[in-house]
N, C-alpha and C positions, 0 to 999 in steps of 0.2 A: 438803314435803321429807321423804324417807323417813329413818327413824332408822337408826343404825348396825346395830342388831339386826335390823331388817327387811331391810337390804341383805345382811347375812350369810345370812339365810334364803332370799333369792332368788338368791344367787350359787351356781352349781353347783360341786360339789366338784371338785378337780383330778383329772386322771388319776392313778391309783395309780402306774403305772409308765411313765416317759418314757425312751425310748432315743434317743441322738443319734449319727449318723454325722458326726464333726467333719472337715469337708473344706474346704480352701482355704488352708491355711497357706502352701504354696509360692507360690501365685498372689498371696497378700497380699504376700509379701516381694518377689516379682518386680516387681509393680506399683509398688514403692517403691524399687527399685534396691538391695534389701538381700539378704543371704544367705538360703537356704532355712531354716537353722537359726534365724535371727532370727524367721522366721515361726512355727516351732515353739515358740520361746520365748514369743512373744506369745500363742500358742494356749494355753500352760499358764496364762497369766494369765486367760484367758477361762474356763478350767475353774473357777478360784477363784470367779469371779463367778456362774457358772451353778449351782454347788453352793449358794452363798449364796441365790441366787434360788429354787431348788427347795425349800430349807428353808422360806423365807418363804412360798411358795405352798402348802405342805403336800403336796408330792410325796413318796411314800414310797420309791419306788425310782427311781434314776437310773443308767442304764447308758450308759457312754461308749465308743465304738469307738476305742481308742487306737492300736493297732498290729495290723495284720492279717497272716495267714500270707503273703499276696501281698506285703506290704511288705518281706519279707526279700529280694526281688529288687532293691531299691533299691541305689544305689551304697554300697559299704562305708563311705566317709567319712560319708555322711549317716546311715546306720544307727548308726555309733559315736556321732555327735553326739546322736542321738535317745536312745540308751541312757544317755548322760551326763545328758541333761536329765531322764530318768526317775529316775535315781539321785538327782539333786538334788531333784526333786519329793518322792520318798518320804522323803528325809532332813529336808527343811524343812517339809513341809506336814502330816505325820501328826499332830503335836502339836496344831496348830490345828484339823484335822478332828476329832480326838478331843475337844477342848474344845467343839466345836460339836454333839457327839453324833452324829457320822457314823460308821457302820459301813462298813468297806472290805472289799470281796471282789473277787477277780480270777478271771477265766476265761480259758482259752486253754492252749496247749501250753508249759507252764513248762520242760520239758527243753530247749527251744530257746533259752532265756534264760540269761544268765551266772549262775553260782552266787551271786554276791553280790546280784544283783537278786532272785532267788528268795528269798534270806534276808530281804531288805527287805520283800518282799511278805508272807512269812509272818509277820514281825514286826508289820507293819501290820494284818493280819487278826487276829492274836492280841490286840494292843493295843486294838482297836476293837471287839471282838466283842460287848461288852455294850451298845453304843450303839443308840439307837432313833430319833433325829431323822431320819435318812435313811440308806437303804441305797445306798452308792455302789458300783457294780459296774463294774470297768474291764476291757475286753476287750483282752488283750495276746497277741500271737502267736496270734491266734485266727481261726478259719475255721469257719463254720457247717456246711459239708459235712463237714469233718474231724470236727467235734463229733457230728454224726448218725452218721457211720460208726463212730466209737469207741462210741457208745451201742448200735448194732446188734451190734457185735462182743461187747460186754459181755452183752447179752441172750442171744446165741447160746452164749456160754460157759456161762451159767447153765442153759440148756436142755440143753446136752450133758452137764452134770454132774448133771442130774436135779433141780436146785434149783428150776427153773421149768417149769411145763407150758406148751407152746407155744400151747395153746388159750386161755390166759389173757392173751396178749399183746395189748395194745390201746394206744390213745394215752396213757393214764395211765402204763402201764408204760414206754413209750419216754420220756416226760417225765421220769420218775423216774431215768433213766439219763443224762440230759443234764447239763451242767455247771450249769445254772440250776435244778436240782431244788430244790423248796421255795420258788421265787420265783414271783410272779405273771407272767403273760405281759405284755409291753409293751401299753399301751393306745394309745400315741402314739409314732411314729418320726419324728424330724426329721432332715433332711439339709441341710447348709449348702452354699453355693457354687453352687447352681443345677443341680447334677447330680441326675438323677432315676433312681436305681437303688439296690439294696440292698447290692451288693458283698459277698456272702457273709456277711451279718450276721444272726444269729439267725433263720435261715430258717424253722425249725420254730415258733419262738415268736411270730413276727409275723403269723401266718396271719390274724388278724383285727384287726390294729392299723390305726389311721388313720395315713396317711403324709402328712407336710407337708414339702414341698421349698421352700426359701427361697434367694434369690440371695445373700444376705449371706455373705461369707467368714468362716470360723470366728474369726479373731482379732478381727473387728468384731461378733461375735455378742454381744448384750447381754441383761440381764435383761428388758428390754422386748420383745425378739425372742421370748424364752421365753414371756412372757405372751401375746404375739400368737399363737404357735403353739398354745398351750392354748386361746385363745379360738376359733381355727379349729377345734380339736378339738371343742369344745362346739357348734359349728354343724353338725357332722356328724350324720347320722341313722344310728346303729349298729343294724343290724337282724340281723346275724349270719346272713344268708341268709333270714330270715323276712320277711314283709310289714310294712310300717309300722303 
């Protein structure tokens, strides 16, 4: 029988950055004859478990697709309920996340969010900025095409002002102007509910990420599902365009 130390030596390290497209709250609720908001509420509980599991597994960055630019097209009543849940989450969970050593960051178009939600976001970022157990990045009012467009506009302004020479523009420069500047790109992207698309999520950053699509609806996603996805990641041969 292998010792605990030898098992640790043979266990591959977890992906540094895991990104998750949390999908299936509505279908989970519909299948149980409940309201969509009940599905979103249950999905919030899943976030708590996945954060806990990520810390235990040694993941350094966890990015969650919480609310997309396209989600603003949903019925006003559902959006209002979602924003109410977001307020509740930020008020109730930040202390617990802070105690766990979680640093919170938010990406997305904040001007589209209510002022009190922006204030809660800023307070969460400030309160947890010194934590190192896990970087929890939440994408709210986020769209990757919009993010890339804003980055290009920022670079163009710097070139026009003479601050930046256009001959020096490369992938690194573009990355430095994205909202994820300073973060490692995702190694693994997980999408729940059986859908197999990226849905305008971190399009630049996931260029070489491993994609794992699972049928489980987000409210039913467990720490074991997270481990299974990471195990699948370890079975992949990541060549980045080179030969094996």
